[in-house]
N, C-alpha and C positions, 0 to 999 in steps of 0.2 A: 502829764510825766514829770517822774521828779528824780533827781540824779541825788544819789546821798555819797557823801565823803565823810569816810572816817578818819580820825588822826587818833593820835597821843599812846599807841604804841613804842613798845619797845624792851630794851634789857634789863631787868631788874633780878637782884635776889631774891631770893626765900624768904616772905617774909615783910615785903616793902609791896609799895602800891604804886596803881598808877591809876590816869582817869583817862577813858578812852571818851571821843567826842566824834558823833558823824552830823554833820552840818548837812542838810535839804536845800536843794533849790525848790522854787515854786509858792503858790499862795496858799496851797490846800493841808501844809504840813500838820496843822491842827486836828484834820480828819481822819490823820491816820493811826493806830494803832504802831507802835512803835515796839523792837524789841532785835536785840544780841543775841547771835549766833557762834559755835565757835568751832574750828574744824583743825585736830592735831591731824599730824603725820600718820599717813596710815588707815585711818579712822573716818565713820563718816562726820558730817555738819551735825550738830545737837545744839538743842537751845537751851541758851543762857539765863536770859531775862525778857522778860516784857514789860509793856505799860500801858495804858490804852490812853486816847486820846488827851482829855484834861489831866494825865499826869494822877487824878485817883485810887486809880487799882496798878497794883505792883503782882509781877511772879516771875518766881527763879525757879532753876530746879536746885535740887536741894543740894547738892555739892558746894553752890556758892552762897546757899542764906546763911544771914549772919556774918559775911566775909566782901559780897557785892550787894552796891545800891544799884539803880538805873533810877534817872530824872529827867525828865524834857524840862528846857522855855520854846513855851512857843512862838513866842515874840520873837527870838533868835533863832528860830528854823531850827532846832539843836536838839539832841538827844544823847544822856553821857550815862557814864558805864563806871563809876568809881570803884575799885579795885582794891581791898586789901586783906593783908595776910594771904600775899599769894603765893601759892606752891608750883612747884616743877609740874604737877601733872597740868597747872590751867594753862604751861603752853600753846598755845596754838594761834592757828589765822582767825581774829575776830570781825564779824561781818556787821553791819546791823540791817536789817528789814523794817521798811513801810509796808504799812498792811492794810485794807479794806476791804468790803466785800467786791469780788474778782479781780481786785489788784492789786500786786506784790512787785515791790520795787528792791533789790539788794544792791549794796554797797560791796568798792573794790575787796575791801578786807585792809586790817592791819595787823601787825605781826608783835606778837608778845611773846618772849621770850622770860625762863623763869627759872635760875640757875642755882643748885645747891650749895 
């Protein structure tokens, strides 16, 4: 079992930055691919970014490329999402995901609100 706890959300003006963290419990964190997803009010959850177990490969949805960066520290059981040049359309609840074959865990989410 893996428990995920996100933090770092908040209210920021357009153009600002936030760094989200997702802390994982357990001793198998490094065996999971990790991802960030977001869900805006009235919309379906969408993929934002992902990173493989070692951190050597990262993936982003087109709308955040060049602005967001995902990273992980396996020694700290933590994955990060650095968000720069934030836009009002980035407003959503951001959740982290831990995934490996046949296993999928989600955090409770953290609210990010970008004001114009």
